[in-house]
C-alpha positions as CSV (number, residue, x, y, z in Angstrom):
1,X,-9.2,105.1,-59.2
2,X,-12.2,102.9,-59.5
3,X,-14.6,102.1,-56.6
4,X,-15.6,98.6,-55.9
5,X,-17.9,97.3,-53.2
6,X,-18.1,94.1,-51.1
7,X,-21.2,93.0,-49.1
8,X,-21.7,89.8,-47.2
9,X,-24.3,88.1,-45.0
10,X,-23.9,84.9,-43.1
11,X,-26.9,82.9,-44.5
12,X,-28.9,82.8,-47.6
13,X,-32.0,83.9,-45.7
14,X,-30.5,87.3,-44.8
15,X,-30.7,90.3,-47.1
16,X,-27.9,92.2,-48.7
17,X,-30.1,95.2,-49.5
18,X,-28.9,97.6,-46.8
19,X,-25.2,97.0,-47.5
20,X,-25.7,97.2,-51.3
21,X,-27.7,100.5,-51.0
22,X,-25.0,102.0,-48.8
23,X,-22.3,101.1,-51.4
24,X,-24.4,102.5,-54.3
25,X,-24.9,105.7,-52.2
26,X,-21.1,106.1,-52.0
27,X,-20.9,105.9,-55.9
28,X,-20.1,102.3,-56.5
29,X,-21.6,101.0,-59.8
30,X,-23.9,98.0,-59.5
31,X,-21.6,95.9,-61.7
32,X,-18.7,96.5,-59.3
33,X,-20.4,95.3,-56.2
34,X,-19.5,91.7,-55.2
35,X,-21.5,89.8,-52.7
36,X,-21.5,86.6,-50.7
37,X,-24.3,84.9,-48.7
38,X,-22.0,82.6,-46.7
39,X,-20.4,82.6,-43.3
40,X,-17.1,84.5,-43.1
41,X,-15.4,81.3,-41.9
42,X,-15.6,79.9,-45.4
43,X,-12.3,80.5,-47.2
44,X,-13.8,80.0,-50.6
45,X,-16.1,82.9,-50.9
46,X,-16.9,83.3,-54.6
47,X,-17.8,87.0,-54.5
48,X,-14.6,87.9,-52.6
49,X,-12.5,85.8,-55.0
50,X,-14.1,87.5,-58.0
51,X,-13.4,90.9,-56.4
52,X,-9.8,90.1,-55.9
53,X,-9.5,89.2,-59.6
54,X,-11.1,92.4,-60.8
55,X,-9.4,95.1,-58.7
56,X,-6.2,96.7,-59.9
57,X,-3.5,99.0,-58.4
58,X,-5.1,102.3,-57.2
59,X,-8.6,100.9,-56.8
60,X,-10.6,101.3,-53.6
61,X,-12.9,98.7,-52.1
62,X,-15.8,99.9,-50.0
63,X,-17.2,97.6,-47.2
64,X,-20.1,98.7,-44.9
65,X,-18.6,97.2,-41.7
66,X,-15.3,95.6,-40.6
67,X,-17.0,92.3,-39.7
68,X,-18.4,91.9,-43.3
69,X,-14.9,91.4,-44.7
70,X,-13.5,88.6,-42.4
71,X,-14.6,86.1,-39.8
72,X,-12.2,87.4,-37.2
73,X,-9.4,89.9,-36.7
74,X,-6.7,87.6,-38.1
75,X,-8.7,86.7,-41.2
76,X,-9.7,90.3,-41.9
77,X,-6.2,91.6,-41.5
78,X,-4.8,88.9,-43.8
79,X,-7.3,90.0,-46.5
80,X,-6.4,93.7,-45.9
81,X,-2.7,92.9,-46.3
82,X,-3.4,90.9,-49.5
83,X,-5.2,93.9,-51.0
84,X,-2.6,96.3,-49.6
85,X,0.1,94.3,-51.4
86,X,-1.9,94.9,-54.6
87,X,-2.0,98.6,-53.8
88,X,-5.7,98.4,-53.4
89,X,-7.2,100.3,-50.4
90,X,-10.2,99.4,-48.3
91,X,-12.7,101.8,-46.7
92,X,-15.1,100.6,-44.0
93,X,-18.0,103.0,-44.2
94,X,-19.7,102.5,-40.8
95,X,-16.4,102.3,-38.8
96,X,-14.7,105.3,-40.5
97,X,-11.5,103.3,-41.1
98,X,-9.5,103.4,-44.4
99,X,-6.3,101.8,-45.4
100,X,-5.5,104.7,-47.8
101,X,-2.5,106.9,-47.5
102,X,0.0,107.2,-44.7
103,X,-2.7,106.9,-42.0
104,X,-4.0,103.9,-43.8
105,X,-0.6,102.2,-43.6
106,X,-0.5,102.9,-39.9
107,X,-4.0,101.4,-39.5
108,X,-2.8,98.2,-41.3
109,X,0.3,98.1,-39.0
110,X,-1.7,98.5,-35.9
111,X,-4.3,95.9,-36.9
112,X,-1.5,93.5,-37.8
113,X,0.0,94.0,-34.3
114,X,-3.4,93.3,-32.7
115,X,-3.8,90.1,-34.8
116,X,-0.3,88.9,-33.8
117,X,-1.0,89.6,-30.1
118,X,-4.4,87.8,-30.4
119,X,-2.6,84.7,-32.0
120,X,0.1,84.8,-29.3
121,X,-2.6,84.9,-26.5
122,X,-4.4,81.9,-28.0
123,X,-1.1,80.0,-28.2
124,X,-0.3,80.8,-24.6
125,X,-3.7,79.8,-23.4
126,X,-3.5,76.5,-25.3
127,X,-0.1,75.7,-23.9
128,X,-1.2,76.6,-20.3
129,X,-4.2,74.3,-20.8
130,X,-2.0,71.5,-22.1
131,X,0.4,71.8,-19.2
132,X,-2.5,71.8,-16.7
133,X,-4.0,68.7,-18.3
134,X,-0.6,66.9,-18.3
135,X,-0.3,67.7,-14.6
136,X,-3.7,66.1,-14.0
137,X,-2.5,62.9,-15.8
138,X,-4.2,63.5,-19.2
139,X,-2.3,61.7,-22.0
140,X,-2.1,63.3,-25.4
141,X,-1.8,61.6,-28.8
142,X,-3.5,58.7,-30.3
143,X,-4.4,55.8,-28.1
144,X,-2.9,52.5,-29.1
145,X,-5.6,50.3,-30.7
146,X,-3.7,47.0,-30.6
147,X,-2.7,45.2,-27.4
148,X,0.6,43.7,-28.4
149,X,0.6,41.4,-25.3
150,X,-2.6,39.8,-26.4
151,X,-1.0,39.1,-29.8
152,X,2.1,37.6,-28.1
153,X,0.0,35.5,-25.7
154,X,-2.0,34.0,-28.5
155,X,1.2,33.3,-30.5
156,X,2.7,31.6,-27.4
157,X,-0.3,29.3,-27.4
158,X,0.6,28.2,-31.0
159,X,-2.1,30.2,-32.7
160,X,-1.2,31.4,-36.2
161,X,-1.2,35.0,-37.5
162,X,-4.4,34.7,-39.5
163,X,-6.3,33.4,-36.5
164,X,-4.8,36.1,-34.2
165,X,-5.9,38.8,-36.7
166,X,-9.4,37.4,-36.8
167,X,-9.7,37.0,-33.0
168,X,-8.4,40.5,-32.2
169,X,-10.0,42.1,-35.3
170,X,-6.7,43.5,-36.6
171,X,-4.8,43.1,-39.8
172,X,-2.4,40.3,-40.4
173,X,0.3,42.8,-41.3
174,X,-0.1,44.3,-37.8
175,X,0.3,40.9,-36.2
176,X,3.4,40.2,-38.3
177,X,4.8,43.6,-37.4
178,X,4.3,43.1,-33.7
179,X,5.9,39.6,-33.8
180,X,8.8,40.9,-35.9
181,X,9.4,43.8,-33.4
182,X,9.2,41.5,-30.4
183,X,11.6,38.9,-32.0
184,X,14.2,41.6,-32.0
185,X,13.7,42.2,-28.3
186,X,13.8,38.7,-26.7
187,X,13.8,40.0,-23.1
188,X,10.3,41.4,-23.7
189,X,9.0,38.1,-25.1
190,X,10.3,36.3,-22.0
191,X,8.6,38.8,-19.7
192,X,5.4,38.8,-21.8
193,X,5.2,34.9,-21.9
194,X,5.9,34.5,-18.2
195,X,9.0,32.2,-18.8
196,X,11.7,32.3,-16.1
């Protein structure tokens, strides 16, 4: 079993010294401590990626605190599971949590359940908000940028596709597409043009 360490701060102005000292005090060699000076929300953390390449089955990663590993519960648990699949344990020094042994497997399971519940709550709140917004008349999706009736009215006046596209600041292909779609539905053209 080899000991590795991981330390992270959110900005380049912050110091890693306290975390690195704590890892060394636990017996981690300096060349096995990997660090990042970047927000936990960044997926591409160079130090973390290098750590995951170096560790092997049976190794243990020491981290000073839970929040140093991941940006939120779901992200942290995903990382714990990835290392667990490699048979690499993680110990969080300040929190007294370890993923080693039978109790460690139980910790991973509990944390996974918490993350799943957290995701489910977020989905429920999002859906509730969407339903409430719809009830208030909020429309979802992209707003149409082209008024096809303007295109049809200009065409009825005998204006060509190139001039329509310049006037409405849209592509000629868009004009042709609208005209083609409307030619397949003559009742709409009659309504749009105002003919009896």
